[in-house]
Backbone as CSV, one residue per row, in Angstrom:
resi,resn,N_x,N_y,N_z,CA_x,CA_y,CA_z,C_x,C_y,C_z
1,MET,82.750,77.170,87.159,83.514,77.027,86.016,84.848,76.363,86.451
2,LEU,85.301,76.529,87.614,86.601,75.921,87.929,86.381,74.513,88.084
3,ASP,85.324,73.993,88.506,85.030,72.600,88.690,84.633,71.911,87.430
4,ILE,84.041,72.673,86.558,83.527,72.058,85.373,84.611,71.783,84.285
5,TYR,85.615,72.713,84.201,86.621,72.521,83.317,88.014,73.081,83.925
6,ASP,88.836,72.093,84.456,90.068,72.448,85.100,91.078,72.810,83.949
7,SER,91.325,74.076,83.983,92.404,74.600,82.928,93.025,75.756,83.755
8,PRO,94.381,75.948,83.394,95.185,76.995,83.984,94.465,78.344,83.389
9,MET,93.889,78.366,82.399,93.221,79.599,81.779,92.059,79.953,82.551
10,ASN,91.418,79.184,83.416,90.234,79.470,84.189,90.645,80.100,85.514
11,ALA,90.431,81.174,85.861,90.833,81.752,87.190,89.674,82.779,87.589
12,LEU,89.827,83.224,88.836,88.780,84.128,89.447,89.284,85.674,89.314
13,GLU,88.274,86.497,89.023,88.519,88.001,89.374,87.968,87.880,90.872
14,PHE,89.044,88.100,91.738,88.734,87.885,93.115,88.487,89.216,93.897
15,CYS,87.346,89.649,94.217,87.074,90.844,94.944,86.896,90.597,96.440
16,LEU,87.876,91.200,97.118,87.948,90.930,98.586,86.637,91.533,99.267
17,GLY,86.245,92.748,98.700,85.103,93.409,99.266,83.819,92.661,99.093
18,THR,83.594,92.164,97.866,82.397,91.422,97.532,82.356,90.113,98.360
19,LEU,83.372,89.411,98.433,83.491,88.183,99.171,83.287,88.445,100.725
20,SER,83.944,89.493,101.219,83.832,89.805,102.561,82.369,90.066,103.043
21,GLU,81.648,90.735,102.215,80.340,91.174,102.559,79.203,90.102,102.470
22,MET,79.695,88.801,102.107,78.765,87.762,101.993,78.514,87.164,103.380
23,ARG,77.366,86.796,103.686,76.986,86.332,105.038,77.660,84.911,105.383
24,GLU,77.904,84.157,104.355,78.458,82.835,104.529,79.944,82.751,104.227
25,GLY,80.659,81.913,104.910,82.042,81.611,104.636,82.932,82.542,105.329
26,ASP,84.237,82.229,105.249,85.215,82.919,105.973,86.192,83.477,104.978
27,ILE,86.401,84.852,104.884,87.254,85.382,103.839,88.609,84.812,103.855
28,TYR,89.178,84.543,104.953,90.721,84.183,104.996,90.773,82.698,104.445
29,ASP,89.772,81.874,104.761,89.761,80.514,104.221,89.552,80.505,102.762
30,VAL,88.815,81.395,102.161,88.545,81.476,100.690,89.950,81.990,100.172
31,VAL,90.508,83.088,100.625,91.803,83.529,100.092,92.853,82.447,100.143
32,ASP,92.911,81.726,101.158,93.878,80.603,101.342,93.574,79.595,100.344
33,LYS,92.325,79.119,100.205,92.144,78.010,99.228,92.370,78.307,97.874
34,TYR,91.854,79.564,97.275,92.026,79.805,95.852,93.499,80.353,95.578
35,SER,94.103,81.000,96.492,95.549,81.280,96.168,96.425,80.118,96.244
36,ARG,96.158,79.050,97.102,96.986,77.845,97.143,96.686,76.999,95.805
37,LEU,95.515,77.143,95.285,95.135,76.426,94.088,95.677,77.211,92.887
38,ARG,96.206,78.392,92.968,96.682,79.179,91.853,95.344,79.569,90.935
39,LYS,94.347,79.820,91.428,93.111,80.022,90.708,92.684,81.562,90.845
40,ILE,93.514,82.472,91.244,93.163,83.859,91.226,93.837,84.602,90.132
41,ALA,93.140,85.112,89.254,93.745,85.973,88.196,94.240,87.277,88.639
42,TYR,93.406,87.948,89.373,93.742,89.165,90.047,92.840,89.550,91.108
43,ILE,93.338,90.397,92.010,92.492,90.725,93.210,92.122,92.212,93.247
44,HIS,90.798,92.387,93.490,90.293,93.758,93.816,90.597,93.880,95.277
45,PHE,91.346,94.826,95.665,91.728,94.994,97.089,90.739,96.098,97.607
46,ARG,89.725,95.712,98.228,88.722,96.619,98.727,88.237,96.066,100.081
47,ASN,87.800,97.002,100.948,87.350,96.581,102.314,85.864,97.068,102.533
48,VAL,85.151,96.353,103.334,83.752,96.873,103.732,83.652,96.673,105.211
49,ARG,82.500,97.193,105.756,82.136,97.029,107.111,80.741,96.520,106.941
50,GLY,80.356,95.413,107.596,79.085,94.794,107.535,78.983,93.694,106.600
51,LYS,77.728,93.229,106.567,77.314,92.078,105.572,76.136,92.474,104.841
52,ALA,76.115,91.919,103.618,74.986,92.105,102.791,73.712,91.790,103.476
53,PRO,72.624,92.581,103.261,72.533,93.761,102.483,72.886,95.113,103.185
54,HIS,73.347,94.990,104.429,73.673,96.160,105.076,75.338,96.275,105.327
55,TYR,75.860,96.865,104.476,77.350,97.078,104.577,77.622,98.385,103.938
56,ASP,78.921,98.915,104.205,79.494,100.081,103.728,80.771,99.898,103.083
57,GLU,81.092,100.443,101.998,82.403,100.482,101.536,83.209,101.530,102.391
58,VAL,84.431,101.072,102.766,85.188,101.930,103.660,86.611,102.031,103.140
59,PHE,87.453,102.801,103.782,88.901,102.929,103.248,89.414,101.551,103.607
60,ILE,90.448,101.295,102.933,91.058,99.961,102.847,91.478,99.414,104.225
61,ASP,91.841,100.326,105.122,92.339,99.957,106.410,91.269,100.113,107.465
62,GLU,90.091,100.335,107.113,88.927,100.552,108.255,87.883,99.369,108.196
63,GLY,87.952,98.452,107.352,86.859,97.513,107.264,87.016,96.338,108.290
64,ASP,86.133,95.365,108.079,86.264,94.174,108.780,87.199,93.069,108.415
65,THR,87.649,93.331,107.263,88.744,92.356,106.759,90.185,92.871,107.130
66,ASP,90.948,92.106,107.792,92.338,92.399,107.995,93.087,92.251,106.776
67,MET,93.385,93.352,106.150,94.132,93.240,104.928,95.526,92.753,104.937
68,ILE,96.167,93.075,106.214,97.555,92.555,106.341,97.610,91.023,106.483
69,ARG,96.426,90.529,107.086,96.242,89.030,107.256,96.205,88.440,105.913
70,VAL,95.238,89.126,105.043,95.182,88.647,103.583,96.439,88.566,102.815
71,LEU,97.238,89.650,103.033,98.499,89.757,102.324,99.564,88.631,102.840
72,ARG,99.431,88.412,104.181,100.263,87.313,104.606,99.958,85.916,104.086
73,ILE,98.663,85.688,103.958,98.126,84.425,103.313,98.697,84.381,101.963
74,LEU,98.495,85.377,101.171,98.874,85.467,99.721,100.390,85.362,99.604
75,HIS,101.107,85.847,100.494,102.638,85.708,100.465,103.016,84.403,100.836
76,ARG,102.372,83.625,101.924,102.687,82.320,102.237,102.466,81.275,101.007
77,ASN,101.350,81.598,100.309,100.966,80.729,99.220,101.661,81.191,97.907
78,ARG,102.672,82.103,97.933,103.352,82.604,96.786,102.486,83.185,95.678
79,TYR,101.439,83.838,96.107,100.686,84.505,94.978,101.415,85.623,94.341
80,ASP,101.615,85.553,93.143,102.441,86.603,92.466,101.676,87.394,91.398
81,GLY,100.294,87.496,91.556,99.466,88.154,90.567,99.293,89.667,90.960
82,VAL,98.362,90.147,90.357,98.018,91.531,90.457,96.992,91.866,91.578
83,LEU,97.302,93.005,92.357,96.457,93.635,93.330,95.885,94.942,92.831
84,ILE,94.623,95.098,92.627,94.125,96.322,92.046,93.339,97.012,93.057
85,PRO,93.687,98.429,93.433,92.675,98.999,94.313,91.385,99.218,93.630
86,ASP,90.312,99.021,94.507,89.052,99.123,93.949,88.357,100.453,94.520
87,HIS,87.019,100.419,94.533,86.327,101.615,95.064,86.832,101.986,96.419
88,THR,86.696,103.330,96.544,86.925,103.911,97.841,85.688,104.763,98.274
89,PRO,85.550,105.135,99.599,84.404,105.910,99.965,84.395,107.223,99.229
90,ALA,83.271,107.785,99.066,83.128,109.150,98.433,83.763,110.094,99.409
91,MET,84.576,111.099,98.691,85.315,112.011,99.457,84.920,113.443,98.927
92,SER,84.979,114.466,99.725,84.705,115.850,99.467,86.105,116.484,99.276
93,CYS,86.466,116.543,97.956,87.781,117.242,97.679,87.801,117.388,96.240
94,PRO,88.692,118.259,95.648,88.706,118.512,94.238,88.854,117.324,93.327
95,ALA,89.515,116.368,93.760,89.692,115.178,92.909,89.472,113.972,93.736
96,PRO,88.221,113.577,94.083,87.835,112.490,94.954,88.322,111.183,94.504
97,TRP,88.183,110.685,93.356,88.638,109.540,92.738,90.057,109.451,92.872
98,HIS,90.982,110.344,92.535,92.466,110.348,92.643,92.790,110.255,93.976
99,ALA,92.217,111.017,95.006,92.606,111.025,96.287,92.323,109.665,96.980
100,GLY,91.224,109.086,96.606,91.008,107.725,97.147,91.921,106.683,96.596
101,MET,92.220,106.733,95.335,93.179,105.849,94.726,94.597,106.027,95.355
102,ALA,95.050,107.258,95.557,96.289,107.507,96.088,96.438,106.878,97.486
103,TYR,95.317,107.139,98.333,95.252,106.515,99.730,95.361,104.997,99.672
104,ALA,94.588,104.326,98.655,94.556,102.873,98.661,95.991,102.398,98.147
105,LEU,96.484,102.953,97.189,97.776,102.620,96.605,98.905,102.748,97.653
106,GLY,98.972,103.818,98.296,99.921,104.098,99.407,99.822,103.036,100.529
107,TYR,98.682,102.765,100.929,98.393,101.658,101.930,98.906,100.304,101.368
108,MET,98.557,100.041,100.155,98.888,98.757,99.565,100.399,98.524,99.515
109,ARG,101.041,99.559,98.979,102.451,99.495,98.783,103.167,99.323,100.084
110,ALA,102.820,100.163,101.080,103.489,100.013,102.392,103.239,98.509,103.025
111,ALA,102.007,98.047,102.877,101.589,96.844,103.405,102.466,95.592,102.756
112,VAL,102.468,95.636,101.346,103.238,94.702,100.680,104.691,94.754,101.089
113,ARG,105.245,95.993,101.153,106.651,95.926,101.451,106.944,95.427,102.920
114,MET,106.054,95.710,103.858,106.095,95.109,105.203,105.993,93.621,105.167
115,ILE,105.140,93.138,104.349,105.046,91.584,104.284,106.207,91.014,103.727
116,ASP,106.864,91.630,102.684,108.075,91.105,101.934,109.262,91.228,102.774
117,ASP,109.426,92.021,103.789,110.609,92.073,104.565,110.740,90.969,105.523
């Protein structure tokens, strides 16, 4: 779509986890390219270990993708869009979804503040 019709209204729902689990390509090159082009609408901030079809969703700081490196690329390219925490691994606690989101948001906030300093 981006190549068919060049418009500022056309941008990507950019899922780091989905792109990282693909066998081809380099996640850091893809982040750099599309953030430089200003073609990312928002980013699902998720990490995985492994490649499709054999991968696992892991906590944001445990996967194959260096999320701090991703944030540095975004910062360098002046990305000012939204980062959204995505799926987290299943947890055994009274509120697993909330606990996973709290963990992801805490990590993301600390990482962004570190990059901004």
